[in-house]
C-alpha positions as CSV (number, residue, x, y, z in Angstrom):
1,M,283.5,1.8,69.2
2,Q,280.9,2.6,71.8
3,P,279.2,5.9,71.1
4,E,279.9,8.6,73.7
5,T,276.2,8.8,74.4
6,A,273.4,6.4,73.6
7,P,271.0,7.2,70.7
8,S,268.2,9.6,71.6
9,D,265.7,6.7,71.8
10,I,267.9,4.5,74.0
11,A,269.4,5.3,77.4
12,I,271.6,2.4,78.3
13,P,274.2,2.7,81.0
14,V,277.5,3.8,79.5
15,F,281.0,3.8,80.9
16,L,282.4,7.0,82.2
17,P,285.4,8.6,80.3
18,W,288.0,7.2,82.6
19,Q,286.5,3.7,82.5
20,R,286.3,3.1,78.8
21,E,289.8,1.8,78.0
22,L,289.8,-0.6,81.0
23,A,286.3,-1.8,80.1
24,R,287.4,-2.5,76.5
25,Q,290.4,-4.5,77.7
26,W,288.4,-6.4,80.2
27,L,285.4,-7.2,78.1
28,S,287.3,-8.1,75.0
29,R,288.5,-11.3,76.6
30,Q,287.4,-14.7,75.3
31,Q,283.9,-14.7,76.7
32,D,283.8,-18.5,77.0
33,R,286.6,-18.1,79.6
34,F,285.0,-15.1,81.4
35,A,284.9,-15.6,85.2
36,H,281.4,-16.3,86.6
37,A,281.8,-13.8,89.5
38,W,283.7,-10.5,89.6
39,L,284.3,-8.1,92.5
40,I,284.5,-4.6,91.2
41,H,286.0,-2.4,93.8
42,G,287.7,0.9,94.4
43,L,287.4,4.3,96.1
44,A,283.8,5.3,96.9
45,G,282.4,7.8,94.4
46,I,284.4,7.0,91.3
47,G,281.6,5.3,89.4
48,K,281.8,1.6,90.2
49,R,278.0,1.2,90.1
50,Q,278.0,2.9,86.7
51,F,280.8,0.6,85.5
52,A,279.0,-2.6,86.6
53,L,275.7,-1.6,85.0
54,A,277.4,-0.6,81.8
55,A,279.3,-3.9,81.9
56,A,276.0,-5.8,82.2
57,A,274.6,-4.0,79.2
58,S,277.8,-4.9,77.3
59,L,277.6,-8.5,78.2
60,L,274.0,-8.7,77.2
61,C,274.5,-6.8,73.9
62,E,273.9,-8.8,70.7
63,A,276.4,-6.8,68.7
64,P,279.2,-5.5,71.0
65,A,282.0,-3.4,69.5
66,E,285.3,-4.1,71.2
67,G,283.4,-5.7,74.0
68,L,281.2,-2.7,74.6
69,A,277.4,-2.4,74.1
70,C,276.4,-1.1,70.7
71,G,273.4,0.9,72.0
72,H,271.3,-0.1,69.0
73,C,270.3,-3.8,69.2
74,N,267.1,-5.3,70.8
75,A,269.1,-6.3,73.9
76,C,270.3,-2.7,74.5
77,R,266.7,-1.5,74.0
78,W,265.5,-3.9,76.7
79,V,268.2,-2.9,79.1
80,A,267.3,0.8,78.5
81,A,263.7,0.0,79.2
82,G,264.6,-2.0,82.3
83,N,263.0,-5.2,81.2
84,H,265.8,-7.4,79.8
85,P,264.9,-10.9,81.0
86,D,268.5,-11.8,81.6
87,L,269.4,-8.9,83.9
88,R,268.8,-8.6,87.6
89,R,269.9,-5.8,89.9
90,I,270.1,-6.8,93.5
91,R,270.3,-3.8,95.8
92,P,268.6,-2.6,99.0
93,D,265.0,-1.4,98.7
94,A,266.1,2.0,99.8
95,I,268.5,2.3,96.9
96,A,265.9,1.1,94.5
97,L,263.6,3.9,95.6
98,E,266.4,6.4,95.2
99,E,266.8,5.2,91.7
100,G,263.1,5.8,91.1
101,E,262.1,2.2,90.8
102,G,259.6,0.2,92.7
103,A,259.7,-3.4,93.9
104,E,260.6,-6.0,91.3
105,D,259.0,-9.1,92.8
106,D,256.3,-10.1,95.3
107,T,258.9,-10.3,98.1
108,Q,260.1,-6.8,97.5
109,K,256.6,-5.5,97.2
110,A,255.7,-6.9,100.6
111,A,258.9,-5.4,102.1
112,A,258.1,-2.0,100.4
113,K,255.0,-1.6,102.6
114,K,257.4,-1.3,105.5
115,A,260.3,1.1,105.9
116,P,262.6,0.5,102.9
117,S,265.5,-1.8,103.9
118,K,269.0,-0.6,103.7
119,E,270.3,-4.2,103.5
120,I,270.2,-6.7,100.7
121,R,267.7,-9.3,102.1
122,V,268.3,-13.0,101.9
123,E,264.8,-13.3,100.1
124,Q,266.2,-11.2,97.2
125,L,268.9,-13.8,96.6
126,R,266.7,-16.8,97.1
127,S,264.1,-15.5,94.7
128,L,266.7,-15.9,91.9
129,G,266.3,-19.7,92.0
130,D,263.6,-19.8,89.3
131,W,265.6,-17.3,87.2
132,F,268.6,-19.5,87.2
133,N,266.5,-22.5,86.0
134,T,265.2,-20.6,83.0
135,A,267.0,-20.7,79.7
136,T,268.8,-17.5,78.8
137,H,267.6,-15.4,75.9
138,R,269.0,-16.6,72.7
139,G,271.6,-18.6,74.6
140,G,273.5,-15.5,75.8
141,W,274.6,-14.4,79.2
142,R,272.5,-14.0,82.3
143,V,273.9,-11.1,84.5
144,A,273.2,-10.3,88.2
145,V,274.5,-6.9,89.4
146,I,274.8,-6.7,93.2
147,Y,275.4,-3.3,94.8
148,P,276.7,-2.4,97.2
149,A,277.9,-5.9,98.2
150,S,278.6,-4.6,101.7
151,A,274.8,-4.2,102.2
152,M,274.6,-8.0,102.5
153,N,274.4,-9.3,106.0
154,V,275.9,-12.6,107.0
155,I,272.8,-14.6,106.1
156,S,272.4,-13.1,102.6
157,A,276.2,-13.3,102.0
158,N,276.1,-17.0,102.8
159,A,273.1,-17.5,100.5
160,L,275.1,-15.9,97.6
161,L,278.2,-18.0,98.6
162,K,276.1,-21.2,98.1
163,V,275.2,-20.1,94.6
164,L,278.8,-19.2,93.7
165,E,280.0,-22.6,94.9
166,E,278.0,-24.2,92.1
167,P,277.3,-21.3,89.7
168,P,274.5,-21.6,87.2
169,E,275.6,-21.9,83.6
170,H,276.0,-18.8,81.4
171,T,275.6,-16.6,84.5
172,V,277.9,-13.7,85.5
173,F,277.7,-12.0,88.9
174,L,279.0,-8.5,89.2
175,L,279.5,-7.4,92.9
176,V,280.3,-3.8,93.6
177,A,282.2,-2.8,96.8
178,D,284.3,0.0,98.2
179,A,286.5,-2.2,100.3
180,P,286.7,-6.0,99.8
181,D,288.0,-6.4,103.4
182,R,284.5,-5.5,104.7
183,L,283.0,-8.5,102.9
184,L,282.8,-12.2,103.9
185,P,286.3,-13.6,103.1
186,T,284.9,-16.8,101.7
187,L,282.7,-14.8,99.4
188,V,285.6,-12.7,98.2
189,S,287.6,-15.8,97.5
190,R,284.9,-17.0,95.0
191,C,285.3,-13.9,92.9
192,R,287.8,-12.5,90.5
193,R,288.9,-9.0,91.5
194,L,288.6,-6.0,89.2
195,P,290.0,-2.9,90.9
196,L,288.9,0.4,89.4
197,P,291.6,3.1,89.7
198,T,290.8,6.7,90.8
199,P,290.8,8.9,87.7
200,P,293.5,11.5,87.3
201,E,292.7,14.9,88.8
202,K,292.9,16.7,85.5
203,E,290.4,14.3,83.9
204,S,288.1,14.5,86.9
205,L,288.2,18.3,86.9
206,A,287.5,18.4,83.1
207,W,284.5,16.1,83.6
208,L,283.1,18.1,86.5
209,G,283.5,21.3,84.4
210,E,281.5,19.7,81.6
211,H,278.7,19.1,84.1
212,G,278.8,22.8,85.1
213,V,280.3,22.4,88.6
214,A,281.7,25.7,89.9
215,R,284.7,25.4,92.3
216,A,285.3,22.0,90.9
217,A,288.7,21.7,92.5
218,Q,287.2,22.2,96.0
219,W,284.4,19.8,95.4
220,L,286.8,17.2,94.1
221,A,289.1,17.6,97.1
222,A,286.2,17.3,99.6
223,A,285.2,14.0,97.9
224,G,288.8,12.7,98.2
225,G,289.4,12.7,94.5
226,A,286.1,10.9,93.6
227,P,284.4,12.8,90.7
228,V,281.0,11.1,90.8
229,Q,280.7,11.8,94.5
230,A,281.9,15.4,93.9
231,L,279.2,15.9,91.3
232,Q,276.5,14.5,93.6
233,Q,277.6,16.7,96.5
234,A,277.8,19.8,94.3
235,G,274.2,19.2,93.3
236,T,272.8,18.7,96.9
237,Q,275.0,20.9,99.1
238,D,275.7,24.6,99.3
239,A,279.5,24.3,99.9
240,P,282.2,21.7,99.6
241,Y,282.1,21.3,103.3
242,P,279.2,21.2,105.8
243,A,278.4,24.5,107.7
244,W,278.9,22.7,111.0
245,L,282.5,21.9,110.2
246,E,283.5,25.5,109.8
247,M,281.5,26.3,112.9
248,L,283.4,23.7,114.8
249,L,286.7,25.2,113.7
250,D,285.6,28.7,114.6
251,Q,284.4,27.7,118.0
252,A,287.6,25.7,118.7
253,A,289.6,28.8,117.8
254,A,287.6,31.1,120.0
255,A,288.3,31.8,123.7
256,D,285.0,30.1,124.8
257,G,285.8,26.9,123.0
258,V,283.5,24.4,121.4
259,N,279.8,24.4,122.6
260,V,279.6,20.6,122.8
261,A,275.8,20.4,123.4
262,S,275.0,22.8,120.6
263,M,277.3,21.1,118.1
264,A,276.0,17.6,119.1
265,D,272.5,18.8,118.4
266,Q,273.5,19.6,114.8
267,L,275.1,16.2,114.2
268,E,272.4,14.1,115.8
269,P,269.8,14.2,113.0
270,Q,272.4,13.4,110.3
271,D,273.8,10.1,109.2
272,P,276.7,9.3,111.5
273,A,278.7,7.6,108.8
274,I,278.7,10.9,106.8
275,W,279.9,13.2,109.6
276,I,282.4,10.6,110.9
277,D,283.9,10.6,107.4
278,T,284.1,14.4,107.5
279,L,285.8,14.3,110.9
280,Q,288.3,11.7,109.7
281,R,289.2,14.0,106.7
282,L,289.5,16.9,109.0
283,L,292.0,15.1,111.2
284,T,294.0,14.1,108.1
285,D,294.1,17.7,107.0
286,M,295.2,18.8,110.4
287,A,298.1,16.2,110.4
288,L,299.1,17.5,107.0
289,A,298.9,21.1,108.1
290,A,301.0,20.4,111.2
291,S,303.7,19.1,108.9
292,G,303.6,22.2,106.8
293,V,301.9,20.4,103.9
294,K,298.9,21.7,101.9
295,V,295.6,20.1,103.2
296,R,294.0,17.5,101.0
297,Y,290.3,17.6,101.6
298,Y,289.3,21.2,102.6
299,P,291.6,23.7,100.9
300,A,289.1,26.5,101.5
301,L,289.6,26.0,105.2
302,Q,293.4,25.8,105.0
303,S,294.2,28.8,107.2
304,K,291.7,27.8,110.0
305,I,292.9,24.2,109.9
306,A,296.5,25.2,110.0
307,A,296.0,27.5,113.0
308,L,294.4,24.8,115.0
309,A,296.9,22.2,113.9
310,Q,299.8,24.2,115.4
311,R,298.4,23.9,118.9
312,S,297.1,20.3,118.6
313,S,299.2,17.4,119.8
314,S,300.3,15.0,116.9
315,Q,299.8,12.1,119.3
316,A,296.2,13.3,120.1
317,L,295.5,13.6,116.4
318,A,296.7,10.1,115.8
319,Q,294.8,8.6,118.7
320,A,291.6,10.4,117.7
321,S,292.0,9.2,114.1
322,K,292.3,5.6,115.3
323,W,289.3,6.0,117.5
324,L,287.2,7.4,114.7
325,T,288.1,4.4,112.5
326,S,286.9,2.0,115.2
327,Q,283.7,4.0,115.6
328,R,283.0,4.1,111.9
329,A,282.3,0.4,112.0
330,I,279.3,0.9,114.2
331,A,278.1,4.2,112.8
332,S,275.1,2.7,111.0
333,H,273.8,1.1,114.3
334,P,274.3,3.6,117.1
335,L,272.6,2.5,120.3
336,N,271.7,6.1,121.2
337,A,272.0,8.8,118.5
338,K,272.1,11.6,121.0
339,L,274.8,10.1,123.2
340,F,276.7,9.0,120.1
341,S,276.9,12.5,118.6
342,H,277.7,14.0,122.0
343,A,280.6,11.6,122.6
344,F,282.1,12.5,119.3
345,T,281.7,16.2,119.7
346,Q,283.3,16.0,123.2
347,R,286.2,14.0,121.8
348,M,286.8,16.4,118.9
349,A,286.6,19.4,121.2
350,T,289.4,18.0,123.3
351,V,291.5,17.2,120.3
352,L,291.0,20.7,118.8
353,G,292.1,22.3,122.0
354,R,289.2,23.1,124.3
355,A,285.5,22.7,125.1
356,A,283.2,25.3,126.5
């Protein structure tokens, strides 16, 4: 069986506790019949990237136990050192920098001199050509991990599609995505799907507790039940909800109403995708509270959310939720950040009851 942690001199990616049994079942298949492309998908923040990287280590391992990496062989040592010749990680330059790594090839080095890209560039996929034409180490697998797959634009997605139409021998592609419906349909059709379930709440809370997270239940709720996201947020934020959210609720409940200009100024510098997600979760909680049900995402704000929900129109909540979903699609490319945040704040002020 795979050790719970890698030996002290090796730090290979390992499966999270709730992933291990699924990984064993999946990787223990006849490897000569293993599909050449897998789409690993599920709720954001449950550890899909960790699963894919641990899977790559397992596929490359020279002495896997029940399909999982042994953590001792030369292949595992190379993976841990980041220099296994048969492993490629294809991700945006911005993510590579977040992971503490520099450019891997001349194309990436040239791009790194500019602002780090948030997209997977077509050059990254085209540069794999020489790699495909090189014999694999000791006749084993060659593994390309692509994450997040949604970071591919139409051009880079089509470049990958061409590769998958005539896949190189002994090569496995592991694509990581939150939602397959956001990917090119023809690309999805070339992959076998591997959905990762959201771990049970009890197991997630125990894992967060092991990592020293206080108020674990609140952090897990704010992350929608995704423990990896909850751990990340607990390490970077002061509370399970942003300060501006509670301010928005307090202002909406006050006689003066929401100060749209002031609230918009707080949202403008932030990533729109993040605060739109927060507002979507707020509306879900309000709908639950209006029905007399316990809120899902922000239990610490239950009383404030419930008070506002009682005076809000269920039709207005539904319409606003639908509008937020449509706006989420363009959140990464707002034409004017100031107008974008102002429009959202004005709309939410109306939904919550009043604006100043």
